[in-house]
N, C-alpha and C positions, 0 to 999 in steps of 0.2 A: 346816508351811503356807507357808512360802517359796518352798519345792522346787516346790509342786504348783503355784502360780500361775508359777511361773519354766516349766514344763511347758507351761501351757495357753499364757502369750504365746507359747511357743517353735513352739508348733502352730499358733496362729492367725498367725505370721510366715509359716512355710513354705505354708501353704494360702494367702494373699496372693501373693507369690509364685510360686508356679505359676497360678495366675491372671494373671499378669500377660501381655500380648500382646508386652513390647518385647522387644527381641533380646537374646540371651543374657550375661552381660559376659564380660570375659575372652577373650584370642587378640586375634589383626591387627583392626585398624575394618575393617569392609567396605567399600569405599567405589564397587564399580563396579556400574553399572544391570544391574535383569533383563538375562534373552536370553533368546530364544526357542527352545525346543530341537528343536519340532513344531508342525506347522498340520493339522491335520485340515478336508475332505480336502488331499488333493496339489495342489498348484498344476498349471496344465494340465492338470487332470481334467475327462471331458465323463461325461454321463448319470448325474449326482452326484444320487442320492437320502438325504442327509444331513439331520435336522430343524436342524443350526444348523453353524455353524463354531464350532474350538477353537484356539487362542492357546495354545499350553503352556511356562511360562514355566523356568527352572530353577531361582528361589526364590519365597517367599511373596510374593504382590502384595499391597501395602497394605489391610486391607480398611477402614481410614477414611476410602478413598476414596467422597468423596457420588457416588452414582447419576449424579446429570445431570455431574459431570464425567468419569468414567468413560466415558459414552456420549459424549460430544466430542470422545474419544481415539479413538472409531473412526469409519470412513467406509464405507455402502456402499455401491455402486453396479451398477444403477440400485435405485433404494429409492421406497415408497409409503410415507412419515408416516417417521418417525426407526424403528432398528432398536431391537429388544431386547437388552440388552446384558446380560450376568450374571458377576458375580465367583464362583470355587471355589478360593480359595486360589493353587493355582498354575496356573489358565488363567482363560482370558476366552471367555467365550461368548457367539454373537454371531447372531439371527435376525432374519430381518423380517416387520413386521406384516404376516400375512394368509399368508405363506408364500411359499415360494420360487415363480418364476412359471416355465412349462414354456419349453423351448427359449430361454433366456437367458443369455445371459454375464456373469457378476456379477466385481467386485473388491471384496473384500474388505481393509480396512489397519486398522492400529491405528499411528495418527501419535505421534510423539515425547510422551514426560510419563508413560507408566505408571510408578510408585513402587513402593519395594520398603518392606521395613519400618522401615529407616534412611533414607529419603528420597531414598534414588538415583532418576534418574528415566532411562529409556530415550531414546536420544539420534536413533536412526534409526526411519525409517518401515519397518515390516512391511508388505507385498501379497500377496497368491494371485489368482489369475484362474483361476475352472472354469466349468463348463455344465451345465444341467439338460438341453441336449441333445445330441446328437450332434456336435457339433462348435463349437467356438469362433468367437465375432464376432474378427477381424483388423483393423476397421478405427478407427480414432483419430483425436482433435482435440488438435491438439497449440499450445503458444503460448508467450508472457510476460506475466506481469500487471506493470505499470506506475502507480506512485502517482503520477500526471501531474503533479499542480499541485506534486508534491516533487520534480518532475524526480531520480527514482529509481525503480527496481523496486520492485516489494511481494510483497516475503517472506509466504507462507502466506495469501494471499489464497485464497480459495474462490472454485471455477469451476463452475457447473453447464448444462450441456446437455440442452434439453427437446425431443424431437422432437414435430414440428409435426400427427402422426398418435394423439399418446398426451399429454392434458391429464394425466394421474397420475402418470407414469415423470418419474424424475429423474436426471438420470446425473449423479455430483459428483467434485472433485478437488482438492485442495491443492495451490496452488503451492510450491513447494520456495523456499532458502532466496536464491536468486538470479531466481525469479519464474517459473522455468520452470514450466507443467503440464501432464497430458497425460492428457485424459478419453477413458475407454473401455478396452477394447476398446468396440466399439457396433453394430449393422446400420448399414447406408449408410441414404443420407435426409436431409431437410432437418430441421437444427435451432436449435433458439432459445438465444444462450448469451450467460449473462451472468452474470461477476465482481465482485466484490467485496469488501472490507476489512471484516469481520464484526469488529469493534469488542470488540461485546459477549459473542461466542462463542454466539449462539445460532441460527448459522445461514439464520439470515433478513435480508432486506437490509432494515432499518431506517432512519427520517428519521434524514441527519448521516453515513452512512456513504458513501466514494464509490465508485461504478459505474460501470460501462461492459456496453452490451451488443449483439451484430453478430446476424447469422441466414446463418448458411452450410450449404452443400451437401456430404453425406459422400459424397463418389464416389469417391475412391481410396484407398490403404496409409494416407495418413498428410495430415491436411488443418491447415493451419496457418492462425492467426490470432492477432494480439497484442491486448490490451484495455488501455484507456487509463483508470484509474478514479478519477475525480474528481467530485465534490459537485455532482449535478444536480439542478434543479429545475423546475414550471414559471415561476417568477419571475422576469422583467426583472431584467439590473443595475439598480440604483443608486446615485446616490452616496451614500455615507456619512459621507465627509469631507474639507473641503478647508482645506488648510494653505498659509500662505503662508510660504517658503523664502529669499527674499530680495525685494530690489525691482523685480523679474520674473519671479519664478516663482510656479507653485502645484504642489503633491503634493495628487492626488486619487487620493481611495480606493475602491472600488466595494465595496459589500456582495457580490457576485456572482461569479466569474469570469466574462470574457469572454472570445469567440467569438476563437481566437489565427487563424481565418483570415478574422476580420474586420476593414476597415479601419477603423481610429483614429485621426483627422488632425485638425487646426484646424476644419476641417467641422462635426468631430462635436460640438463645444461651443458657448455664446455665454455670455458676460460684459457685463455689465452696469452699473453705476452704480447708486444708487439713483434718479436721475432718468430711468433707465430707457433711457438714451442707452449704444452699444455702445463698449465696449473692445476693439481688436481684438488676433487670437489666431495669432500666425505659426506655431508651431510643438506638437507631441504626440508624447511618446514615453513609450514602458512605460519607468518605474523599473529592469526589469530588464536591458533593453536598456542604458542610461546606465550601469549598474554593471559589464556587461560591456565596456562601452567602457572603462572607466576602469580596470579590470583588465587590459585588454590594453595600454593606455598605461604602466599601473604596470611591466608585465612588459618595454616596449621601455626603457621611461628605466634601471629597471636592469640590463639586456642593455647597452648605453650606456655606465653607471659603470663595471662591470665592464670594459669593452673599454678605458675611457679611465683608469683605473687600473694596470692593465696594459701601458698605453704608457709611461706615467712610471715604471716598475719596466726599461723595458727590457724586458719579458720576453714569451714568446708562451703565450699561454693552452694550456693543454693540456686534452683532453678527459678528462672522468671514467673509469678505468679499469672494465674491462670487472666484470660481476656473476660473481662464482665460476660455476662448470660446479654443474646442478641448483639454484642458489639464484634465479633470475632472479623477477622483480619480478612480484609477480603483476598479471594484468592489470584494467584498472578496469574495476566495472558498469559492465554495456550502461545507457546511456538511452534516455529517448524520442526516435523517428525525427520526432516533430513538434512543431513551435513549443509554447513552454506555456502555458498559458492565466496572464492575468494579472489582476491587481487593482486592482494598483498605477500611473498613470500621471503623466508632469511636465509641466507646461503653461507656453510661452512666450511673457510677453503683448508687443504694441507699444510700451508706453508705463510710465511707472516707475509703482507700486501709491501711493496716498495715505496715510498714513498715518493711523487712525480711521476711512477711509472704509469702507462698506459696500458690499459688491461684492453679484451672484447670481449660480453661475455654475449651468449648466444645457444638458441636454442633449435631442435630440429619441430617444433611443433607441439604445442598442450592442447586440449580439444576445450574450446570455448558451451557453454549452455546450448550451441543448436548443435555439439560435433564435429564440427568445421575446424582442422588444425591445422599451421601451417608456419614455414622457418621464420626466424626473427632474429635479432642481434644488438649490439647496442656497447659502443663503447666510452670508456670512462678513465678518467687519472687520478689519481690516488691525492688526498691533498697533498702539499709537501711537509704542513707542520707534522709534527710527531704524533701516531695516531695512538687511540687509549689502546690497553692493553685487552685481551680478550675478556683477564680474569677479575677486570677494576669493577666497583661494587656496584658502579651508576647505571651500568647497561643488565639489558635484561638478561636472562640462561640461554645459554646457549642451545640451539637443541642437542640433541642425540645422536652421537655419530653411528651412521648407516652399517650394517657388517660390512665389511668386505667379501668381494665373492671371487678374487683374485687368490691364485694358488700360491702359497710359497717358494 
């Protein structure tokens, strides 16, 4: 009887092991991601009449991948609605909703992230081009996407180009790790181009996601445009906080970025006491400009200290040895070639602020990134404790006073 029970348990355990989808035990650990071994149709093919595009991998793709997640790994351009994406063990099949359009050049990409059974994910993008007509389109829109307010490139930003004469078709591309994108190939004409940081991965521009847009005329082989992604809406910037930093300086923060091309100076603000008398404002500077000035001053001071120390040792400073061949330092990532939008400013007032007194700071309106401007104000009370003097060593340098236009 014991022997019969042992055989039953053994058979049940064996059937369970056979049904498992886990990778087989033993042998070397697989740490390599899936690799594409073939794509149908061939890249560069014309007059293509296949029902779907098939990416074949060298191993089984993880079947536990959610359909929505697998769909997000595919970029079909141009497209009308989300493409249909199917998993077939070692292959991924892609087809557009409504079928392929005639005489159209298509770009189909699988972006990094396709996993195998052990969770190893692909790290490169695989792309093919083909045409359902007799020739491939050759024109493209290229450029770089920047996270403008963060002063850096925007890797993986989504870029879409919509032809002005077609409100349904959308050409898609994703920026690479340094923000570079290429949309196309596409036929010539006028296009509405929009880029955005798709933070929730739904391929739609949602509230709270930085974006930029422009219109370009594609007339040459390559049309270049840079996109400066930032939070934009129809409301103007409003004063959010006012902080007393010392006896003659206020730190002001807006709830939205201010247009960097706008002039923000002493005439942009008005400071009043409780009895409505006006306190003079002598200077306004962005917090970023003051921080940059302090960093430059610190750098100059450090260089002077090093030179003085070398002189005391009666030695001549020697330049650093050149880097070994083939090990050149990587180039720093590009930065936006426009002034960076700011939300924080420092105001210098022309008299000492009174402890425990209440003031009101107002602005007639500074324009936001969409050009909208409107009035706003904020009341604040000066701390009762002794305020640090403007010349204290621990506070950042005050901005230079703006020239007065008042006649003597």
